[in-house]
C-alpha positions, 0 to 999 in steps of 0.5 A: 842506347836508351837513357833507360839503359844508359842510367841502368848502366851507369847504376850497373858501374856505380854498384861495381865501385861501391862494391870494391869500395867497400871491399878495401875498406874492410881488408882497411880494416882488417889490417889496423884491427891486425895492428892493434892486437899486436900493438896490445900484445908488445903494450904488455909489456909496458906502462902505458899502452901503445895503440895509439888514440888515432889509430882507433880512430881510424878502425872507427871511421872505417867502420862509419864508412863500411855504413855508409858504402853500405847504405848507399850501396842500397840506394843505388840498388833501391833506385835502379828496382824502381827503373 
């Protein structure tokens, strides 16, 4: 395999891994959203909110991570297109 072929193969593998990471982070984000919704519903019966701030922070970090993964995938696609 030529050097260019090897680079393209690596880029394809990176693209696949980024796609998988994006999918898994999206699933985690959806599950956190579900947990927040359940806790919010249960919290209506309590004087204090049941959703821990760390859970909301995790949701924000996952959202940021999704953006970074997407940005990384775009950069890899741009590199591949220039080859």
